[in-house]
A tleap script that builds the chain and sets N, CA, C and O, in Angstrom:
source leaprc.protein.ff14SB
mol = sequence {
  NMET GLU GLU PHE ASP THR ILE VAL GLY SER
  VAL THR PRO ARG GLU LYS SER PRO THR VAL
  ASP ILE TYR GLN ASN THR VAL GLY LEU ALA
  CYS PRO ALA CYS ASP GLU PRO PHE ASP ASP
  LEU ILE VAL CYS LYS GLU LEU THR ARG LEU
  ASN LEU SER GLU ARG MET ASP ILE CYS PRO
  THR THR HIE GLU GLY SER THR VAL ILE PHE
  THR HIE LYS GLU CGLU
}
set mol.1.N position { -8.023 -10.139 5.815 }
set mol.1.CA position { -6.774 -9.846 6.489 }
set mol.1.C position { -7.081 -8.885 7.639 }
set mol.1.O position { -7.172 -7.675 7.433 }
set mol.2.N position { -7.236 -9.414 8.818 }
set mol.2.CA position { -7.535 -8.619 10.013 }
set mol.2.C position { -6.448 -7.578 10.253 }
set mol.2.O position { -6.718 -6.468 10.711 }
set mol.3.N position { -5.235 -7.956 9.939 }
set mol.3.CA position { -4.077 -7.085 10.101 }
set mol.3.C position { -4.205 -5.824 9.229 }
set mol.3.O position { -3.647 -4.781 9.571 }
set mol.4.N position { -4.927 -5.912 8.119 }
set mol.4.CA position { -5.078 -4.790 7.191 }
set mol.4.C position { -5.667 -3.564 7.884 }
set mol.4.O position { -5.156 -2.457 7.711 }
set mol.5.N position { -6.723 -3.739 8.659 }
set mol.5.CA position { -7.356 -2.618 9.354 }
set mol.5.C position { -6.399 -1.945 10.325 }
set mol.5.O position { -6.425 -0.724 10.479 }
set mol.6.N position { -5.557 -2.731 10.979 }
set mol.6.CA position { -4.552 -2.181 11.896 }
set mol.6.C position { -3.533 -1.355 11.124 }
set mol.6.O position { -3.151 -0.268 11.556 }
set mol.7.N position { -3.094 -1.876 9.977 }
set mol.7.CA position { -2.111 -1.155 9.160 }
set mol.7.C position { -2.705 0.164 8.667 }
set mol.7.O position { -2.077 1.213 8.812 }
set mol.8.N position { -3.901 0.126 8.091 }
set mol.8.CA position { -4.530 1.348 7.567 }
set mol.8.C position { -4.741 2.369 8.685 }
set mol.8.O position { -4.633 3.571 8.442 }
set mol.9.N position { -5.034 1.924 9.880 }
set mol.9.CA position { -5.217 2.831 11.004 }
set mol.9.C position { -3.923 3.457 11.502 }
set mol.9.O position { -3.953 4.421 12.268 }
set mol.10.N position { -2.773 2.908 11.067 }
set mol.10.CA position { -1.479 3.389 11.547 }
set mol.10.C position { -0.711 4.220 10.530 }
set mol.10.O position { 0.228 4.925 10.901 }
set mol.11.N position { -1.088 4.154 9.258 }
set mol.11.CA position { -0.358 4.879 8.220 }
set mol.11.C position { -1.018 6.227 7.936 }
set mol.11.O position { -2.144 6.479 8.365 }
set mol.12.N position { -0.309 7.087 7.213 }
set mol.12.CA position { -0.767 8.444 6.940 }
set mol.12.C position { -1.446 8.520 5.573 }
set mol.12.O position { -0.814 8.209 4.563 }
set mol.13.N position { -2.719 8.926 5.516 }
set mol.13.CA position { -3.390 9.065 4.214 }
set mol.13.C position { -2.721 10.150 3.377 }
set mol.13.O position { -2.409 11.228 3.883 }
set mol.14.N position { -2.498 9.859 2.074 }
set mol.14.CA position { -1.890 10.835 1.166 }
set mol.14.C position { -2.811 11.207 0.019 }
set mol.14.O position { -2.798 12.348 -0.444 }
set mol.15.N position { -3.618 10.247 -0.447 }
set mol.15.CA position { -4.514 10.518 -1.566 }
set mol.15.C position { -5.697 9.563 -1.495 }
set mol.15.O position { -5.533 8.369 -1.246 }
set mol.16.N position { -6.884 10.104 -1.716 }
set mol.16.CA position { -8.094 9.280 -1.770 }
set mol.16.C position { -8.878 9.685 -3.005 }
set mol.16.O position { -9.111 10.868 -3.253 }
set mol.17.N position { -9.279 8.685 -3.774 }
set mol.17.CA position { -10.098 8.940 -4.953 }
set mol.17.C position { -11.080 7.787 -5.093 }
set mol.17.O position { -10.999 6.814 -4.343 }
set mol.18.N position { -11.998 7.880 -6.032 }
set mol.18.CA position { -12.939 6.770 -6.210 }
set mol.18.C position { -12.264 5.454 -6.624 }
set mol.18.O position { -12.813 4.376 -6.394 }
set mol.19.N position { -11.077 5.544 -7.232 }
set mol.19.CA position { -10.421 4.330 -7.724 }
set mol.19.C position { -9.241 3.859 -6.884 }
set mol.19.O position { -8.933 2.667 -6.872 }
set mol.20.N position { -8.569 4.779 -6.176 }
set mol.20.CA position { -7.346 4.392 -5.454 }
set mol.20.C position { -7.181 5.223 -4.177 }
set mol.20.O position { -7.497 6.412 -4.146 }
set mol.21.N position { -6.680 4.571 -3.133 }
set mol.21.CA position { -6.289 5.255 -1.896 }
set mol.21.C position { -4.804 4.997 -1.696 }
set mol.21.O position { -4.343 3.869 -1.864 }
set mol.22.N position { -4.052 6.034 -1.339 }
set mol.22.CA position { -2.615 5.898 -1.114 }
set mol.22.C position { -2.295 6.376 0.290 }
set mol.22.O position { -2.732 7.445 0.717 }
set mol.23.N position { -1.525 5.564 1.000 }
set mol.23.CA position { -1.110 5.871 2.366 }
set mol.23.C position { 0.408 5.787 2.440 }
set mol.23.O position { 1.019 4.964 1.757 }
set mol.24.N position { 1.020 6.630 3.263 }
set mol.24.CA position { 2.459 6.599 3.474 }
set mol.24.C position { 2.753 5.979 4.828 }
set mol.24.O position { 2.102 6.288 5.827 }
set mol.25.N position { 3.740 5.102 4.844 }
set mol.25.CA position { 4.153 4.446 6.082 }
set mol.25.C position { 5.148 5.356 6.803 }
set mol.25.O position { 6.352 5.276 6.557 }
set mol.26.N position { 4.659 6.204 7.676 }
set mol.26.CA position { 5.512 7.146 8.401 }
set mol.26.C position { 5.953 6.598 9.755 }
set mol.26.O position { 6.677 7.265 10.495 }
set mol.27.N position { 5.514 5.382 10.078 }
set mol.27.CA position { 5.836 4.808 11.387 }
set mol.27.C position { 6.686 3.541 11.296 }
set mol.27.O position { 6.953 2.901 12.313 }
set mol.28.N position { 7.115 3.174 10.083 }
set mol.28.CA position { 8.023 2.041 9.917 }
set mol.28.C position { 7.397 0.670 10.096 }
set mol.28.O position { 8.067 -0.258 10.549 }
set mol.29.N position { 6.117 0.525 9.745 }
set mol.29.CA position { 5.465 -0.780 9.855 }
set mol.29.C position { 6.084 -1.770 8.880 }
set mol.29.O position { 6.570 -1.381 7.818 }
set mol.30.N position { 6.067 -3.043 9.235 }
set mol.30.CA position { 6.564 -4.097 8.366 }
set mol.30.C position { 5.493 -4.527 7.383 }
set mol.30.O position { 4.311 -4.571 7.727 }
set mol.31.N position { 5.892 -4.840 6.179 }
set mol.31.CA position { 5.007 -5.368 5.150 }
set mol.31.C position { 4.557 -6.768 5.572 }
set mol.31.O position { 5.396 -7.584 5.953 }
set mol.32.N position { 3.262 -7.064 5.514 }
set mol.32.CA position { 2.795 -8.386 5.921 }
set mol.32.C position { 3.253 -9.504 4.982 }
set mol.32.O position { 3.220 -10.676 5.357 }
set mol.33.N position { 3.679 -9.154 3.769 }
set mol.33.CA position { 4.119 -10.172 2.811 }
set mol.33.C position { 5.591 -10.542 2.972 }
set mol.33.O position { 5.950 -11.712 2.844 }
set mol.34.N position { 6.449 -9.553 3.254 }
set mol.34.CA position { 7.894 -9.831 3.281 }
set mol.34.C position { 8.570 -9.449 4.602 }
set mol.34.O position { 9.766 -9.688 4.768 }
set mol.35.N position { 7.835 -8.868 5.528 }
set mol.35.CA position { 8.339 -8.461 6.844 }
set mol.35.C position { 9.372 -7.345 6.823 }
set mol.35.O position { 10.007 -7.075 7.843 }
set mol.36.N position { 9.553 -6.686 5.671 }
set mol.36.CA position { 10.441 -5.519 5.588 }
set mol.36.C position { 9.579 -4.265 5.678 }
set mol.36.O position { 8.419 -4.299 5.267 }
set mol.37.N position { 10.112 -3.152 6.206 }
set mol.37.CA position { 9.321 -1.917 6.238 }
set mol.37.C position { 8.918 -1.513 4.810 }
set mol.37.O position { 9.732 -1.602 3.891 }
set mol.38.N position { 7.685 -1.076 4.625 }
set mol.38.CA position { 7.231 -0.631 3.311 }
set mol.38.C position { 7.151 0.889 3.304 }
set mol.38.O position { 7.113 1.522 4.359 }
set mol.39.N position { 7.125 1.473 2.102 }
set mol.39.CA position { 7.062 2.926 1.970 }
set mol.39.C position { 5.624 3.423 1.827 }
set mol.39.O position { 5.191 4.327 2.541 }
set mol.40.N position { 4.902 2.821 0.902 }
set mol.40.CA position { 3.525 3.245 0.653 }
set mol.40.C position { 2.604 2.031 0.582 }
set mol.40.O position { 3.029 0.926 0.243 }
set mol.41.N position { 1.352 2.259 0.906 }
set mol.41.CA position { 0.292 1.276 0.778 }
set mol.41.C position { -0.687 1.849 -0.244 }
set mol.41.O position { -1.218 2.944 -0.058 }
set mol.42.N position { -0.921 1.104 -1.325 }
set mol.42.CA position { -1.824 1.539 -2.384 }
set mol.42.C position { -2.991 0.562 -2.434 }
set mol.42.O position { -2.790 -0.642 -2.595 }
set mol.43.N position { -4.199 1.073 -2.295 }
set mol.43.CA position { -5.404 0.255 -2.358 }
set mol.43.C position { -6.146 0.623 -3.638 }
set mol.43.O position { -6.655 1.737 -3.766 }
set mol.44.N position { -6.208 -0.318 -4.592 }
set mol.44.CA position { -6.898 -0.099 -5.865 }
set mol.44.C position { -8.316 -0.642 -5.733 }
set mol.44.O position { -8.526 -1.855 -5.699 }
set mol.45.N position { -9.282 0.265 -5.660 }
set mol.45.CA position { -10.675 -0.130 -5.457 }
set mol.45.C position { -11.359 -0.527 -6.757 }
set mol.45.O position { -12.359 -1.246 -6.743 }
set mol.46.N position { -10.826 -0.063 -7.874 }
set mol.46.CA position { -11.321 -0.397 -9.201 }
set mol.46.C position { -10.112 -0.621 -10.098 }
set mol.46.O position { -8.987 -0.272 -9.741 }
set mol.47.N position { -10.353 -1.200 -11.256 }
set mol.47.CA position { -9.291 -1.372 -12.232 }
set mol.47.C position { -8.740 -0.003 -12.577 }
set mol.47.O position { -9.487 0.892 -12.972 }
set mol.48.N position { -7.449 0.160 -12.432 }
set mol.48.CA position { -6.842 1.468 -12.664 }
set mol.48.C position { -5.424 1.286 -13.155 }
set mol.48.O position { -4.860 0.197 -13.049 }
set mol.49.N position { -4.856 2.323 -13.682 }
set mol.49.CA position { -3.467 2.317 -14.134 }
set mol.49.C position { -2.671 3.173 -13.157 }
set mol.49.O position { -3.041 4.311 -12.869 }
set mol.50.N position { -1.581 2.618 -12.653 }
set mol.50.CA position { -0.718 3.363 -11.744 }
set mol.50.C position { 0.500 3.856 -12.506 }
set mol.50.O position { 1.137 3.091 -13.230 }
set mol.51.N position { 0.819 5.117 -12.347 }
set mol.51.CA position { 2.021 5.699 -12.939 }
set mol.51.C position { 3.018 5.924 -11.813 }
set mol.51.O position { 2.976 6.942 -11.121 }
set mol.52.N position { 3.907 4.970 -11.642 }
set mol.52.CA position { 4.903 5.061 -10.572 }
set mol.52.C position { 6.116 5.807 -11.091 }
set mol.52.O position { 6.658 5.456 -12.138 }
set mol.53.N position { 6.546 6.825 -10.378 }
set mol.53.CA position { 7.627 7.689 -10.843 }
set mol.53.C position { 9.011 7.186 -10.440 }
set mol.53.O position { 10.019 7.721 -10.903 }
set mol.54.N position { 9.072 6.180 -9.597 }
set mol.54.CA position { 10.356 5.651 -9.133 }
set mol.54.C position { 10.394 4.142 -9.323 }
set mol.54.O position { 9.351 3.490 -9.382 }
set mol.55.N position { 11.605 3.589 -9.419 }
set mol.55.CA position { 11.758 2.134 -9.417 }
set mol.55.C position { 11.523 1.646 -8.007 }
set mol.55.O position { 12.026 2.230 -7.047 }
set mol.56.N position { 10.754 0.570 -7.880 }
set mol.56.CA position { 10.483 0.036 -6.555 }
set mol.56.C position { 10.083 -1.423 -6.648 }
set mol.56.O position { 9.628 -1.896 -7.690 }
set mol.57.N position { 10.256 -2.117 -5.559 }
set mol.57.CA position { 9.748 -3.466 -5.424 }
set mol.57.C position { 8.334 -3.344 -4.876 }
set mol.57.O position { 8.022 -2.413 -4.134 }
set mol.58.N position { 7.482 -4.297 -5.249 }
set mol.58.CA position { 6.117 -4.281 -4.740 }
set mol.58.C position { 5.739 -5.649 -4.197 }
set mol.58.O position { 6.218 -6.676 -4.678 }
set mol.59.N position { 4.881 -5.649 -3.198 }
set mol.59.CA position { 4.292 -6.861 -2.635 }
set mol.59.C position { 2.784 -6.718 -2.800 }
set mol.59.O position { 2.152 -6.001 -2.025 }
set mol.60.N position { 2.187 -7.389 -3.798 }
set mol.60.CA position { 0.743 -7.284 -4.009 }
set mol.60.C position { -0.036 -8.337 -3.235 }
set mol.60.O position { 0.460 -9.432 -2.973 }
set mol.61.N position { -1.253 -7.987 -2.879 }
set mol.61.CA position { -2.182 -8.911 -2.231 }
set mol.61.C position { -3.594 -8.399 -2.513 }
set mol.61.O position { -3.759 -7.454 -3.285 }
set mol.62.N position { -4.590 -8.990 -1.917 }
set mol.62.CA position { -5.960 -8.501 -2.045 }
set mol.62.C position { -6.596 -8.406 -0.669 }
set mol.62.O position { -6.194 -9.092 0.270 }
set mol.63.N position { -7.597 -7.541 -0.571 }
set mol.63.CA position { -8.373 -7.404 0.660 }
set mol.63.C position { -9.785 -6.981 0.271 }
set mol.63.O position { -9.983 -5.924 -0.328 }
set mol.64.N position { -10.754 -7.808 0.613 }
set mol.64.CA position { -12.167 -7.534 0.348 }
set mol.64.C position { -12.415 -7.093 -1.095 }
set mol.64.O position { -13.143 -6.129 -1.334 }
set mol.65.N position { -11.813 -7.791 -2.048 }
set mol.65.CA position { -12.028 -7.518 -3.464 }
set mol.65.C position { -11.177 -6.412 -4.056 }
set mol.65.O position { -11.266 -6.156 -5.257 }
set mol.66.N position { -10.358 -5.751 -3.261 }
set mol.66.CA position { -9.480 -4.689 -3.757 }
set mol.66.C position { -8.052 -5.198 -3.852 }
set mol.66.O position { -7.611 -5.993 -3.022 }
set mol.67.N position { -7.336 -4.739 -4.861 }
set mol.67.CA position { -5.915 -5.031 -4.960 }
set mol.67.C position { -5.172 -4.111 -4.002 }
set mol.67.O position { -5.418 -2.906 -3.972 }
set mol.68.N position { -4.264 -4.684 -3.221 }
set mol.68.CA position { -3.485 -3.924 -2.251 }
set mol.68.C position { -2.020 -4.102 -2.590 }
set mol.68.O position { -1.550 -5.228 -2.748 }
set mol.69.N position { -1.289 -2.993 -2.704 }
set mol.69.CA position { 0.117 -3.033 -3.060 }
set mol.69.C position { 0.931 -2.341 -1.975 }
set mol.69.O position { 0.661 -1.194 -1.619 }
set mol.70.N position { 1.918 -3.040 -1.459 }
set mol.70.CA position { 2.882 -2.461 -0.523 }
set mol.70.C position { 4.138 -2.169 -1.344 }
set mol.70.O position { 4.699 -3.075 -1.962 }
set mol.71.N position { 4.584 -0.901 -1.353 }
set mol.71.CA position { 5.758 -0.536 -2.161 }
set mol.71.C position { 7.007 -0.458 -1.289 }
set mol.71.O position { 6.957 -0.110 -0.109 }
set mol.72.N position { 8.128 -0.795 -1.919 }
set mol.72.CA position { 9.446 -0.725 -1.299 }
set mol.72.C position { 10.366 -0.002 -2.270 }
set mol.72.O position { 10.782 -0.570 -3.280 }
set mol.73.N position { 10.682 1.246 -1.964 }
set mol.73.CA position { 11.540 2.034 -2.862 }
set mol.73.C position { 12.960 1.488 -2.848 }
set mol.73.O position { 13.499 1.136 -1.799 }
set mol.74.N position { 13.545 1.428 -4.018 }
set mol.74.CA position { 14.943 0.984 -4.129 }
set mol.74.C position { 15.848 2.136 -3.735 }
set mol.74.O position { 15.628 3.288 -4.110 }
set mol.75.N position { 16.864 1.795 -2.972 }
set mol.75.CA position { 17.798 2.856 -2.530 }
set mol.75.C position { 19.041 2.853 -3.350 }
set mol.75.O position { 19.933 3.670 -3.122 }
savepdb mol mol.pdb
quit
């Protein structure tokens, strides 16, 4: 997904670890899966468990062997 590098270069890094990277969409980019603005981009580099504290819709995909999740918080 060539578009992935553009998205990662435009969002704000919030957390980086060996298993997961989390970015916040502070510029209102559209989700490549549903074309709606997303809240966070989560890149799971290894099998991991996510503890999400809010109800949200997600758009999952993959990029270079990693699971990529675009979150959409419910209002």
